[in-house]
KEDRENKOL-930714 format. One record per residue (C-alpha): residue number from 1; residue in one letter; chain; x, z, y. Coordinates in nm, 2 decimals, always signed. Layout:
PT  num  residu  chaine      px      pz      py
PT  NUM       a       A       X       Z       Y
...
end
This chain:
PT  num  residu  chaine      px      pz      py
PT    1       x       A   -1.09   -0.27   +4.66
PT    2       x       A   -0.99   -0.39   +4.32
PT    3       x       A   -0.67   -0.23   +4.34
PT    4       x       A   -0.83   +0.09   +4.44
PT    5       x       A   -1.06   +0.08   +4.16
PT    6       x       A   -0.77   +0.00   +3.92
PT    7       x       A   -0.54   +0.31   +4.04
PT    8       x       A   -0.87   +0.54   +4.02
PT    9       x       A   -0.92   +0.44   +3.65
PT   10       x       A   -0.55   +0.49   +3.58
PT   11       x       A   -0.59   +0.84   +3.73
PT   12       x       A   -0.89   +0.92   +3.55
PT   13       x       A   -0.78   +0.79   +3.24
PT   14       x       A   -0.45   +0.93   +3.23
PT   15       x       A   -0.13   +0.84   +3.02
PT   16       x       A   +0.03   +1.00   +2.73
PT   17       x       A   +0.33   +1.19   +2.83
PT   18       x       A   +0.64   +0.96   +2.83
PT   19       x       A   +0.89   +1.00   +2.53
PT   20       x       A   +1.26   +0.96   +2.61
PT   21       x       A   +1.45   +0.77   +2.40
PT   22       x       A   +1.44   +0.94   +2.05
PT   23       x       A   +1.69   +0.87   +1.77
PT   24       x       A   +1.49   +0.76   +1.50
PT   25       x       A   +1.62   +0.71   +1.14
PT   26       x       A   +1.43   +0.41   +0.95
PT   27       x       A   +1.43   +0.44   +0.56
PT   28       x       A   +1.30   +0.09   +0.42
PT   29       x       A   +1.48   +0.01   +0.10
PT   30       x       A   +1.28   -0.19   -0.10
PT   31       x       A   +1.43   -0.53   -0.19
PT   32       x       A   +1.09   -0.70   -0.17
PT   33       x       A   +1.12   -0.88   +0.18
PT   34       x       A   +0.74   -0.86   +0.24
PT   35       x       A   +0.76   -0.46   +0.24
PT   36       x       A   +1.06   -0.50   +0.49
PT   37       x       A   +0.86   -0.73   +0.74
PT   38       x       A   +0.63   -0.44   +0.79
PT   39       x       A   +0.88   -0.15   +0.86
PT   40       x       A   +1.10   -0.38   +1.06
PT   41       x       A   +0.79   -0.49   +1.28
PT   42       x       A   +0.76   -0.11   +1.35
PT   43       x       A   +1.11   -0.02   +1.39
PT   44       x       A   +1.23   -0.32   +1.63
PT   45       x       A   +0.94   -0.25   +1.87
PT   46       x       A   +1.05   +0.13   +1.87
PT   47       x       A   +1.38   -0.03   +1.96
PT   48       x       A   +1.23   -0.23   +2.22
PT   49       x       A   +1.05   +0.05   +2.39
PT   50       x       A   +1.40   +0.24   +2.44
PT   51       x       A   +1.43   +0.44   +2.14
PT   52       x       A   +1.79   +0.44   +1.97
PT   53       x       A   +1.68   +0.30   +1.58
PT   54       x       A   +1.91   +0.34   +1.27
PT   55       x       A   +1.77   +0.16   +0.97
PT   56       x       A   +1.87   +0.18   +0.62
PT   57       x       A   +1.76   -0.17   +0.45
PT   58       x       A   +1.88   -0.46   +0.23
PT   59       x       A   +1.80   -0.71   +0.51
PT   60       x       A   +2.04   -0.65   +0.81
PT   61       x       A   +1.97   -0.85   +1.14
PT   62       x       A   +2.14   -1.17   +1.17
PT   63       x       A   +2.18   -1.11   +1.53
PT   64       x       A   +2.23   -0.78   +1.69
PT   65       x       A   +1.94   -0.62   +1.86
PT   66       x       A   +1.96   -0.40   +2.14
PT   67       x       A   +1.91   -0.03   +2.04
PT   68       x       A   +1.89   -0.12   +1.68
PT   69       x       A   +2.17   -0.07   +1.41
PT   70       x       A   +2.16   -0.15   +1.02
PT   71       x       A   +2.26   +0.05   +0.75
PT   72       x       A   +2.32   -0.21   +0.49
PT   73       x       A   +2.22   -0.14   +0.13
PT   74       x       A   +2.20   -0.47   -0.02
PT   75       x       A   +2.31   -0.53   -0.35
PT   76       x       A   +2.49   -0.82   -0.50
PT   77       x       A   +2.22   -0.87   -0.74
PT   78       x       A   +1.83   -0.84   -0.68
PT   79       x       A   +1.70   -0.53   -0.84
PT   80       x       A   +1.35   -0.70   -0.87
PT   81       x       A   +1.50   -1.00   -1.05
PT   82       x       A   +1.71   -0.80   -1.26
PT   83       x       A   +1.43   -0.58   -1.39
PT   84       x       A   +1.19   -0.87   -1.43
PT   85       x       A   +1.40   -1.23   -1.42
PT   86       x       A   +1.05   -1.41   -1.44
PT   87       x       A   +0.78   -1.25   -1.25
PT   88       x       A   +0.51   -1.45   -1.40
PT   89       x       A   +0.55   -1.24   -1.73
PT   90       x       A   +0.37   -0.97   -1.55
PT   91       x       A   +0.05   -1.14   -1.59
PT   92       x       A   +0.06   -1.12   -1.94
PT   93       x       A   +0.15   -0.72   -1.95
PT   94       x       A   -0.06   -0.46   -2.00
PT   95       x       A   -0.18   -0.19   -1.75
PT   96       x       A   +0.04   +0.07   -1.87
PT   97       x       A   +0.33   -0.17   -1.86
PT   98       x       A   +0.25   -0.28   -1.53
PT   99       x       A   +0.24   +0.08   -1.40
PT  100       x       A   +0.57   +0.18   -1.58
PT  101       x       A   +0.75   -0.11   -1.46
PT  102       x       A   +0.64   -0.03   -1.10
PT  103       x       A   +0.81   +0.32   -1.15
PT  104       x       A   +1.09   +0.21   -1.30
PT  105       x       A   +1.13   -0.07   -0.99
PT  106       x       A   +1.08   +0.24   -0.77
PT  107       x       A   +1.37   +0.45   -0.94
PT  108       x       A   +1.62   +0.16   -0.91
PT  109       x       A   +1.56   +0.11   -0.55
PT  110       x       A   +1.57   +0.48   -0.48
PT  111       x       A   +1.89   +0.50   -0.71
PT  112       x       A   +2.06   +0.21   -0.54
PT  113       x       A   +2.03   +0.32   -0.18
PT  114       x       A   +2.12   +0.70   -0.22
PT  115       x       A   +2.42   +0.59   -0.42
PT  116       x       A   +2.51   +0.34   -0.16
PT  117       x       A   +2.85   +0.41   +0.02
PT  118       x       A   +2.70   +0.36   +0.34
PT  119       x       A   +2.42   +0.60   +0.28
PT  120       x       A   +2.68   +0.84   +0.14
PT  121       x       A   +2.85   +0.84   +0.43
PT  122       x       A   +2.56   +0.89   +0.66
PT  123       x       A   +2.47   +1.21   +0.46
PT  124       x       A   +2.80   +1.33   +0.51
PT  125       x       A   +2.84   +1.26   +0.87
PT  126       x       A   +2.76   +1.47   +1.17
PT  127       x       A   +2.47   +1.24   +1.29
PT  128       x       A   +2.16   +1.40   +1.45
PT  129       x       A   +1.82   +1.25   +1.44
PT  130       x       A   +1.50   +1.35   +1.57
PT  131       x       A   +1.25   +1.16   +1.34
PT  132       x       A   +1.25   +1.02   +1.01
PT  133       x       A   +1.03   +0.71   +0.96
PT  134       x       A   +1.04   +0.60   +0.59
PT  135       x       A   +0.86   +0.37   +0.37
PT  136       x       A   +0.68   +0.53   +0.09
PT  137       x       A   +0.68   +0.33   -0.23
PT  138       x       A   +0.77   +0.53   -0.53
PT  139       x       A   +1.07   +0.68   -0.34
PT  140       x       A   +0.99   +1.02   -0.31
PT  141       x       A   +1.39   +1.14   -0.33
PT  142       x       A   +1.40   +0.99   +0.02
PT  143       x       A   +1.20   +1.28   +0.15
PT  144       x       A   +1.54   +1.47   +0.13
PT  145       x       A   +1.64   +1.29   +0.44
PT  146       x       A   +1.41   +1.48   +0.67
PT  147       x       A   +1.51   +1.81   +0.51
PT  148       x       A   +1.89   +1.72   +0.55
PT  149       x       A   +1.85   +1.63   +0.90
PT  150       x       A   +1.59   +1.92   +0.99
PT  151       x       A   +1.34   +1.67   +1.15
PT  152       x       A   +0.99   +1.55   +1.10
PT  153       x       A   +0.90   +1.27   +0.88
PT  154       x       A   +0.67   +0.99   +0.93
PT  155       x       A   +0.58   +0.77   +0.60
PT  156       x       A   +0.47   +0.41   +0.64
PT  157       x       A   +0.28   +0.27   +0.34
PT  158       x       A   +0.31   -0.10   +0.29
PT  159       x       A   +0.13   -0.09   +0.01
PT  160       x       A   -0.21   +0.04   +0.15
PT  161       x       A   -0.36   +0.40   +0.05
PT  162       x       A   -0.26   +0.46   -0.31
PT  163       x       A   -0.25   +0.79   -0.50
PT  164       x       A   +0.14   +0.84   -0.44
PT  165       x       A   +0.06   +0.82   -0.04
PT  166       x       A   -0.25   +0.99   +0.01
PT  167       x       A   -0.13   +1.28   -0.19
PT  168       x       A   +0.15   +1.34   +0.10
PT  169       x       A   -0.11   +1.46   +0.33
PT  170       x       A   -0.41   +1.54   +0.13
PT  171       x       A   -0.64   +1.25   +0.17
PT  172       x       A   -0.92   +1.25   -0.05
PT  173       x       A   -0.97   +0.96   -0.29
PT  174       x       A   -1.30   +0.98   -0.50
PT  175       x       A   -1.27   +0.77   -0.79
PT  176       x       A   -1.63   +0.70   -0.78
PT  177       x       A   -1.58   +0.46   -0.50
PT  178       x       A   -1.22   +0.45   -0.43
PT  179       x       A   -1.08   +0.17   -0.69
PT  180       x       A   -0.72   +0.20   -0.83
PT  181       x       A   -0.50   -0.05   -0.65
PT  182       x       A   -0.39   -0.21   -0.98
PT  183       x       A   -0.76   -0.28   -1.08
PT  184       x       A   -0.98   -0.54   -0.95
PT  185       x       A   -1.27   -0.32   -0.90
PT  186       x       A   -1.45   -0.32   -0.57
PT  187       x       A   -1.60   +0.01   -0.40
PT  188       x       A   -1.95   -0.07   -0.59
PT  189       x       A   -1.86   -0.02   -0.94
PT  190       x       A   -2.07   +0.01   -1.24
PT  191       x       A   -2.11   +0.30   -1.46
PT  192       x       A   -1.83   +0.15   -1.72
PT  193       x       A   -1.62   +0.04   -1.41
PT  194       x       A   -1.60   +0.41   -1.28
PT  195       x       A   -1.54   +0.54   -1.62
PT  196       x       A   -1.23   +0.28   -1.64
PT  197       x       A   -1.12   +0.38   -1.27
PT  198       x       A   -1.12   +0.75   -1.36
PT  199       x       A   -0.91   +0.70   -1.70
PT  200       x       A   -0.67   +0.45   -1.49
PT  201       x       A   -0.64   +0.71   -1.22
PT  202       x       A   -0.57   +0.99   -1.44
PT  203       x       A   -0.31   +0.78   -1.66
PT  204       x       A   -0.14   +0.69   -1.34
PT  205       x       A   -0.12   +1.07   -1.26
PT  206       x       A   +0.01   +1.18   -1.59
PT  207       x       A   +0.29   +0.90   -1.60
PT  208       x       A   +0.39   +1.00   -1.23
PT  209       x       A   +0.42   +1.35   -1.36
PT  210       x       A   +0.61   +1.28   -1.68
PT  211       x       A   +0.80   +1.00   -1.60
PT  212       x       A   +0.85   +0.96   -1.22
PT  213       x       A   +0.88   +1.31   -1.09
PT  214       x       A   +1.14   +1.45   -1.28
PT  215       x       A   +1.37   +1.11   -1.22
PT  216       x       A   +1.30   +1.15   -0.83
PT  217       x       A   +1.40   +1.53   -0.84
PT  218       x       A   +1.70   +1.47   -1.02
PT  219       x       A   +1.81   +1.18   -0.77
PT  220       x       A   +1.72   +1.43   -0.49
PT  221       x       A   +1.91   +1.72   -0.58
PT  222       x       A   +2.24   +1.48   -0.64
PT  223       x       A   +2.22   +1.30   -0.33
PT  224       x       A   +2.19   +1.58   -0.07
PT  225       x       A   +2.41   +1.86   -0.06
PT  226       x       A   +2.34   +2.23   +0.02
PT  227       x       A   +2.05   +2.47   -0.06
PT  228       x       A   +1.70   +2.29   -0.03
PT  229       x       A   +1.34   +2.34   -0.16
PT  230       x       A   +1.24   +2.16   -0.46
PT  231       x       A   +1.11   +1.79   -0.41
PT  232       x       A   +0.76   +1.89   -0.49
PT  233       x       A   +0.76   +2.12   -0.21
PT  234       x       A   +0.89   +1.84   +0.01
PT  235       x       A   +0.61   +1.62   -0.09
PT  236       x       A   +0.33   +1.83   +0.01
PT  237       x       A   +0.49   +2.00   +0.34
PT  238       x       A   +0.77   +1.76   +0.49
PT  239       x       A   +0.54   +1.45   +0.58
PT  240       x       A   +0.36   +1.48   +0.94
PT  241       x       A   +0.20   +1.15   +0.94
PT  242       x       A   +0.12   +0.85   +0.77
PT  243       x       A   +0.11   +0.50   +0.88
PT  244       x       A   -0.10   +0.28   +0.63
PT  245       x       A   -0.08   -0.10   +0.62
PT  246       x       A   -0.46   -0.12   +0.60
PT  247       x       A   -0.78   -0.14   +0.80
PT  248       x       A   -1.15   -0.09   +0.68
PT  249       x       A   -1.24   -0.43   +0.80
PT  250       x       A   -1.00   -0.59   +0.56
PT  251       x       A   -1.04   -0.34   +0.24
PT  252       x       A   -1.31   -0.08   +0.21
PT  253       x       A   -1.44   +0.22   +0.44
PT  254       x       A   -1.29   +0.54   +0.30
PT  255       x       A   -1.22   +0.90   +0.41
PT  256       x       A   -0.90   +0.98   +0.61
PT  257       x       A   -0.74   +1.32   +0.71
PT  258       x       A   -0.64   +1.31   +1.07
PT  259       x       A   -0.29   +1.24   +1.00
PT  260       x       A   -0.31   +0.92   +0.84
PT  261       x       A   -0.36   +0.65   +1.04
PT  262       x       A   -0.46   +0.30   +0.98
PT  263       x       A   -0.23   +0.02   +1.14
PT  264       x       A   -0.28   -0.28   +0.89
PT  265       x       A   -0.14   -0.61   +1.04
PT  266       x       A   +0.10   -0.45   +1.26
PT  267       x       A   +0.35   -0.69   +1.16
PT  268       x       A   +0.10   -1.00   +1.24
PT  269       x       A   +0.18   -1.18   +1.58
PT  270       x       A   -0.12   -1.17   +1.82
PT  271       x       A   -0.04   -1.49   +1.95
PT  272       x       A   +0.17   -1.74   +1.71
PT  273       x       A   +0.49   -1.86   +1.78
PT  274       x       A   +0.58   -2.20   +1.86
PT  275       x       A   +0.62   -2.38   +1.56
PT  276       x       A   +0.96   -2.59   +1.49
PT  277       x       A   +0.88   -2.93   +1.59
PT  278       x       A   +0.89   -3.10   +1.25
PT  279       x       A   +0.64   -2.84   +1.11
PT  280       x       A   +0.44   -2.90   +1.43
PT  281       x       A   +0.41   -3.28   +1.38
PT  282       x       A   +0.33   -3.23   +1.02
PT  283       x       A   +0.01   -3.00   +1.13
PT  284       x       A   -0.11   -3.19   +1.43
PT  285       x       A   -0.09   -3.50   +1.25
PT  286       x       A   -0.27   -3.40   +0.94
PT  287       x       A   -0.60   -3.57   +1.00
PT  288       x       A   -0.77   -3.43   +0.67
PT  289       x       A   -0.65   -3.07   +0.74
PT  290       x       A   -0.39   -2.87   +0.56
PT  291       x       A   -0.36   -2.66   +0.25
PT  292       x       A   -0.09   -2.40   +0.26
PT  293       x       A   +0.04   -2.27   -0.07
PT  294       x       A   +0.27   -1.99   -0.11
PT  295       x       A   +0.30   -1.71   -0.38
PT  296       x       A   +0.49   -1.47   -0.16
PT  297       x       A   +0.84   -1.34   -0.16
PT  298       x       A   +0.87   -1.20   -0.51
PT  299       x       A   +0.72   -1.46   -0.71
PT  300       x       A   +0.93   -1.79   -0.71
PT  301       x       A   +0.70   -2.13   -0.76
PT  302       x       A   +1.01   -2.28   -0.91
PT  303       x       A   +0.95   -2.04   -1.21
PT  304       x       A   +0.63   -2.18   -1.27
PT  305       x       A   +0.56   -2.26   -1.66
PT  306       x       A   +0.62   -2.64   -1.64
PT  307       x       A   +0.26   -2.72   -1.78
PT  308       x       A   +0.10   -2.51   -1.48
PT  309       x       A   +0.33   -2.66   -1.24
PT  310       x       A   +0.21   -3.02   -1.36
PT  311       x       A   -0.15   -2.91   -1.34
PT  312       x       A   -0.10   -2.81   -0.99
PT  313       x       A   +0.07   -3.13   -0.89
PT  314       x       A   -0.18   -3.37   -1.02
PT  315       x       A   -0.48   -3.18   -0.86
PT  316       x       A   -0.27   -3.19   -0.52
PT  317       x       A   -0.20   -3.56   -0.56
PT  318       x       A   -0.59   -3.64   -0.58
PT  319       x       A   -0.63   -3.45   -0.25
PT  320       x       A   -0.71   -3.61   +0.11
PT  321       x       A   -0.55   -3.28   +0.27
PT  322       x       A   -0.15   -3.25   +0.34
PT  323       x       A   -0.02   -2.97   +0.10
PT  324       x       A   +0.26   -2.73   +0.22
PT  325       x       A   +0.41   -2.55   -0.07
PT  326       x       A   +0.68   -2.28   -0.04
PT  327       x       A   +0.89   -2.41   -0.32
PT  328       x       A   +1.24   -2.23   -0.34
PT  329       x       A   +1.47   -2.53   -0.44
PT  330       x       A   +1.32   -2.79   -0.19
PT  331       x       A   +1.32   -3.02   -0.46
PT  332       x       A   +1.01   -3.08   -0.69
PT  333       x       A   +0.97   -3.32   -0.96
PT  334       x       A   +0.70   -3.57   -0.96
PT  335       x       A   +0.58   -3.44   -0.63
PT  336       x       A   +0.30   -3.65   -0.46
PT  337       x       A   +0.35   -3.80   -0.12
PT  338       x       A   +0.08   -3.56   +0.03
PT  339       x       A   +0.28   -3.27   -0.07
PT  340       x       A   +0.58   -3.12   +0.14
PT  341       x       A   +0.80   -2.84   +0.01
PT  342       x       A   +1.03   -2.63   +0.18
PT  343       x       A   +1.19   -2.29   +0.06
PT  344       x       A   +1.06   -2.11   +0.36
PT  345       x       A   +0.77   -2.16   +0.61
PT  346       x       A   +0.65   -1.97   +0.89
PT  347       x       A   +0.37   -1.83   +0.73
PT  348       x       A   +0.20   -1.65   +0.99
PT  349       x       A   +0.24   -1.91   +1.25
PT  350       x       A   +0.11   -2.17   +1.03
PT  351       x       A   -0.20   -1.98   +0.94
PT  352       x       A   -0.29   -1.97   +1.31
PT  353       x       A   -0.27   -2.37   +1.34
PT  354       x       A   -0.63   -2.49   +1.35
PT  355       x       A   -0.58   -2.77   +1.09
PT  356       x       A   -0.52   -2.52   +0.81
PT  357       x       A   -0.82   -2.54   +0.60
PT  358       x       A   -0.73   -2.33   +0.29
PT  359       x       A   -0.46   -2.07   +0.18
PT  360       x       A   -0.37   -2.07   -0.18
PT  361       x       A   -0.18   -1.71   -0.24
PT  362       x       A   -0.09   -1.46   -0.46
PT  363       x       A   -0.30   -1.22   -0.32
PT  364       x       A   -0.05   -0.99   -0.17
PT  365       x       A   -0.17   -0.73   +0.12
PT  366       x       A   +0.08   -0.92   +0.37
PT  367       x       A   -0.07   -1.26   +0.32
PT  368       x       A   -0.43   -1.15   +0.29
PT  369       x       A   -0.40   -0.95   +0.60
PT  370       x       A   -0.24   -1.25   +0.80
PT  371       x       A   -0.53   -1.49   +0.64
PT  372       x       A   -0.79   -1.28   +0.75
PT  373       x       A   -0.64   -1.22   +1.09
PT  374       x       A   -0.64   -1.62   +1.14
PT  375       x       A   -0.99   -1.68   +0.96
PT  376       x       A   -0.85   -1.88   +0.67
PT  377       x       A   -1.03   -1.85   +0.33
PT  378       x       A   -0.82   -1.82   +0.03
PT  379       x       A   -0.79   -1.89   -0.35
PT  380       x       A   -0.60   -1.59   -0.50
PT  381       x       A   -0.39   -1.62   -0.80
PT  382       x       A   -0.28   -1.25   -0.86
PT  383       x       A   -0.02   -1.17   -1.10
PT  384       x       A   +0.07   -0.80   -1.08
PT  385       x       A   +0.01   -0.50   -0.86
PT  386       x       A   -0.28   -0.48   -0.59
PT  387       x       A   -0.34   -0.83   -0.60
PT  388       x       A   -0.60   -0.81   -0.82
PT  389       x       A   -0.78   -0.56   -0.60
PT  390       x       A   -0.71   -0.75   -0.29
PT  391       x       A   -0.86   -1.11   -0.42
PT  392       x       A   -1.15   -0.87   -0.59
PT  393       x       A   -1.24   -0.78   -0.24
PT  394       x       A   -1.19   -1.17   -0.12
PT  395       x       A   -1.42   -1.29   -0.40
PT  396       x       A   -1.70   -1.03   -0.36
PT  397       x       A   -1.69   -1.03   +0.03
PT  398       x       A   -1.70   -1.42   +0.03
PT  399       x       A   -1.38   -1.55   +0.18
PT  400       x       A   -1.19   -1.63   -0.15
PT  401       x       A   -1.21   -1.71   -0.52
PT  402       x       A   -1.00   -1.55   -0.77
PT  403       x       A   -0.84   -1.76   -1.01
PT  404       x       A   -0.61   -1.56   -1.27
PT  405       x       A   -0.27   -1.68   -1.35
PT  406       x       A   -0.34   -1.72   -1.68
PT  407       x       A   -0.67   -1.96   -1.65
PT  408       x       A   -0.51   -2.21   -1.43
PT  409       x       A   -0.56   -2.56   -1.57
PT  410       x       A   -0.60   -2.91   -1.39
PT  411       x       A   -0.97   -2.88   -1.43
PT  412       x       A   -1.03   -2.53   -1.33
PT  413       x       A   -0.78   -2.55   -1.02
PT  414       x       A   -0.96   -2.88   -0.92
PT  415       x       A   -1.30   -2.71   -0.92
PT  416       x       A   -1.19   -2.44   -0.74
PT  417       x       A   -1.05   -2.63   -0.47
PT  418       x       A   -1.33   -2.85   -0.43
PT  419       x       A   -1.56   -2.56   -0.39
PT  420       x       A   -1.37   -2.39   -0.13
PT  421       x       A   -1.33   -2.70   +0.08
PT  422       x       A   -1.72   -2.83   +0.05
PT  423       x       A   -1.87   -2.49   +0.09
PT  424       x       A   -1.84   -2.41   +0.48
PT  425       x       A   -1.94   -2.05   +0.40
PT  426       x       A   -1.62   -1.94   +0.28
PT  427       x       A   -1.46   -2.00   +0.65
PT  428       x       A   -1.76   -1.88   +0.79
PT  429       x       A   -1.71   -1.54   +0.63
PT  430       x       A   -1.35   -1.56   +0.70
PT  431       x       A   -1.39   -1.59   +1.06
PT  432       x       A   -1.65   -1.33   +1.08
PT  433       x       A   -1.42   -1.10   +0.93
PT  434       x       A   -1.13   -1.23   +1.18
PT  435       x       A   -1.35   -1.15   +1.46
PT  436       x       A   -1.43   -0.76   +1.31
PT  437       x       A   -1.04   -0.71   +1.25
PT  438       x       A   -0.96   -0.82   +1.59
PT  439       x       A   -1.21   -0.63   +1.78
PT  440       x       A   -0.98   -0.30   +1.81
PT  441       x       A   -0.95   -0.08   +2.11
PT  442       x       A   -0.56   -0.06   +2.05
PT  443       x       A   -0.36   -0.33   +1.89
PT  444       x       A   -0.21   -0.20   +1.54
PT  445       x       A   +0.14   -0.20   +1.63
PT  446       x       A   +0.06   -0.01   +1.95
PT  447       x       A   -0.14   +0.23   +1.80
PT  448       x       A   +0.15   +0.28   +1.53
PT  449       x       A   +0.42   +0.34   +1.82
PT  450       x       A   +0.16   +0.58   +2.00
PT  451       x       A   +0.15   +0.78   +1.68
PT  452       x       A   +0.52   +0.78   +1.61
PT  453       x       A   +0.58   +0.94   +1.96
PT  454       x       A   +0.29   +1.17   +1.92
PT  455       x       A   +0.48   +1.34   +1.64
PT  456       x       A   +0.82   +1.33   +1.86
PT  457       x       A   +0.62   +1.50   +2.16
PT  458       x       A   +0.45   +1.75   +1.93
PT  459       x       A   +0.74   +1.87   +1.76
PT  460       x       A   +0.62   +1.72   +1.40
PT  461       x       A   +0.23   +1.78   +1.51
PT  462       x       A   +0.19   +2.06   +1.22
PT  463       x       A   -0.16   +2.09   +1.38
PT  464       x       A   -0.28   +1.78   +1.23
PT  465       x       A   -0.18   +1.86   +0.90
PT  466       x       A   -0.45   +1.96   +0.60
PT  467       x       A   -0.50   +2.29   +0.47
PT  468       x       A   -0.56   +2.14   +0.15
PT  469       x       A   -0.19   +2.08   +0.10
PT  470       x       A   -0.16   +2.45   +0.05
PT  471       x       A   -0.38   +2.48   -0.24
PT  472       x       A   -0.33   +2.39   -0.59
PT  473       x       A   -0.55   +2.18   -0.81
PT  474       x       A   -0.80   +2.44   -0.92
PT  475       x       A   -0.80   +2.57   -0.56
PT  476       x       A   -0.85   +2.23   -0.41
PT  477       x       A   -1.13   +2.12   -0.63
PT  478       x       A   -1.31   +2.46   -0.59
PT  479       x       A   -1.26   +2.49   -1.01
PT  480       x       A   -1.21   +2.85   -0.95
PT  481       x       A   -1.50   +2.90   -0.72
PT  482       x       A   -1.73   +2.70   -0.97
PT  483       x       A   -1.62   +2.91   -1.25
PT  484       x       A   -1.66   +3.24   -1.07
PT  485       x       A   -2.02   +3.13   -0.98
PT  486       x       A   -2.14   +3.01   -1.29
PT  487       x       A   -1.87   +3.22   -1.52
PT  488       x       A   -1.96   +3.57   -1.38
PT  489       x       A   -2.37   +3.54   -1.44
PT  490       x       A   -2.31   +3.39   -1.79
PT  491       x       A   -2.08   +3.67   -1.87
PT  492       x       A   -2.31   +3.92   -1.75
PT  493       x       A   -2.60   +3.77   -1.94
PT  494       x       A   -2.37   +3.77   -2.24
PT  495       x       A   -2.25   +4.14   -2.24
PT  496       x       A   -2.62   +4.25   -2.16
PT  497       x       A   -2.75   +4.05   -2.45
PT  498       x       A   -2.46   +4.20   -2.67
PT  499       x       A   -2.56   +4.55   -2.53
PT  500       x       A   -2.93   +4.50   -2.61
PT  501       x       A   -2.84   +4.37   -3.00
PT  502       x       A   -2.63   +4.65   -3.05
PT  503       x       A   -2.90   +4.91   -2.92
PT  504       x       A   -3.19   +4.72   -3.11
PT  505       x       A   -2.98   +4.68   -3.44
PT  506       x       A   -2.86   +5.08   -3.40
PT  507       x       A   -3.25   +5.19   -3.34
PT  508       x       A   -3.38   +5.00   -3.67
PT  509       x       A   -3.12   +5.14   -3.88
PT  510       x       A   -3.29   +5.28   -4.17
PT  511       x       A   -3.18   +5.66   -4.23
PT  512       x       A   -3.20   +5.85   -4.60
PT  513       x       A   -3.40   +6.16   -4.62
PT  514       x       A   -3.46   +6.40   -4.87
PT  515       x       A   -3.57   +6.26   -5.23
PT  516       x       A   -3.39   +5.93   -5.18
PT  517       x       A   -3.64   +5.76   -5.00
PT  518       x       A   -3.54   +5.55   -4.66
PT  519       x       A   -3.69   +5.58   -4.31
PT  520       x       A   -3.68   +5.36   -4.02
PT  521       x       A   -3.52   +5.54   -3.72
PT  522       x       A   -3.75   +5.50   -3.42
end
C-alpha cells in the first residue's frame, strides 16, 4: 500500500525533464579561495550529475574528478597580496579607497585570466559549449565568453546581491532599506543613514562608470575576436539567470526578479564530514568547550600587528576554553597551552561539532553563513568589504557582537568574549536562525542545479528576463512620465498666464488723443 502511494505521489507531482549531459564552461578566476569554494561546489555537483564541466580557475584539483576539467589560471604571485601586501591596512582606508581598491582588484583578476595562455588557447579553439556559468565579481569582460561561444550565461554572485550583480537582471535595490554592502547599516536605517546610503550608492555608480566600465570594455574588446556588441549590451542582455550566495534568513528580505535565485550556503555540507582523528580528539576532549578563531582565507593572522597579537594571546591565556586558531605559520610566539594553531582547519566540519561555543571571525559571507547553519554565535572583527554589513546584521539580530579591528585591546576583547560566553541568548538566537535557514523545501545546491538545468532546457529561459532591462535610466524610473504628468499642466498654466498677462497689458495701454491728453484703452 505504501509503495503504491509513493508511486502515485511521484506520478502526481511529476519530475522536471531530464537534461542530457551538457557541456558547461565555468569561469571562477578570483584568487580569493573563499570565492572559489562557492563556485566549485556547484561545478562539482554538475559534474557528478553527468554534465561535462570545464572550469577556468586558479585552484586546480589535486586529484582528477570525473567529468571535470580544470583550465589553470594560477599566477606565480598572489594578485591580492600584490595589490595589498597586508590586508589589515584596509581597516584604516576610507570608503573611497576601499571601493577603488576593490575595482582595481577586479581589473587585475580579469586581465590576468583573459591574458593567460590557457584561456587564450580556449578562446581560439573550436570547442563548443551549451552554457557559461561565471562568477560575477567585477569581471564584466568575462561576459564575452557567452557571446563568443553563442550560449546562455548564468552569473554566480559569491558576494551577495551587490549593485554590480542586480543590474545584470534588473533586480530593484531601493536605497531606503537595502544597505550598500560596504556599510554596516541594517535594513532599518535612520534618516541620516539613508542619506549616507544614498550618497554611497551614487558614488559607487559614478566610480563604476568612470573607473570600471572603460577598463572592462577595453579588456573585452582585446580578448575576444570578431564582431561583437558593446560590453554594456551584454551586461543588460546576456545573463539569463543569477544565483546569489544569500538567503533571507541570513540577510534581509528584499525584492528579486524571477531570474535571480537565492542559493546561499550551497557550499555548506548538510552533514559534516568525519574530522581527522587528531582534530576530533581535541574537540571531544575539550570539557570547557572550544573557541574557533579564523580570519578567513585573505586576511593572514600572522600579519597582525604585534601589539594586537599579544593582546589577543593574553586574553586567550586566561580562558578555560580550548582555542583553535588558524595561524598560517603553525608557530606562534608566546602561545598559551590552551591555544592550538594550524595553517588550515576544516572550518565547516569544526563548526558542526557540539563542543564549539564561539566563532571569532572576520565576518566574511561564507564564514557567517557556515556559523549560522550550525547555530554558533560569533564575534566579528571586520576589516573591509561586506564584512561590516554582515556583522552589523549579526549584532542587530542578536547572534553576534562587532569588534572593529582598530578597537582591539586586551580589555575590550576580554569583555566581549566574556559577554558572549556568559549570555546564553546569543546561542539561542543563532540556533533559531539555524532552524529557519535549514527549513527550506529544497536544499540550496539542489536548487542551484535545478535552475542551471532549467536554463539549458529552455534555451536561455528568455521568458524570465525583466522588460526593465530594455529601458534606460529615465524610462525605468518613470522620470519621463512624471515630467509629462507634472510638466504639461505646469507648462499649460504658464503659457495661459503669459497670454492673459499680455492681453491685460495690452488692454491697459494708454492711447494719445487730440490735444495731447492720454486715455486708457478699455
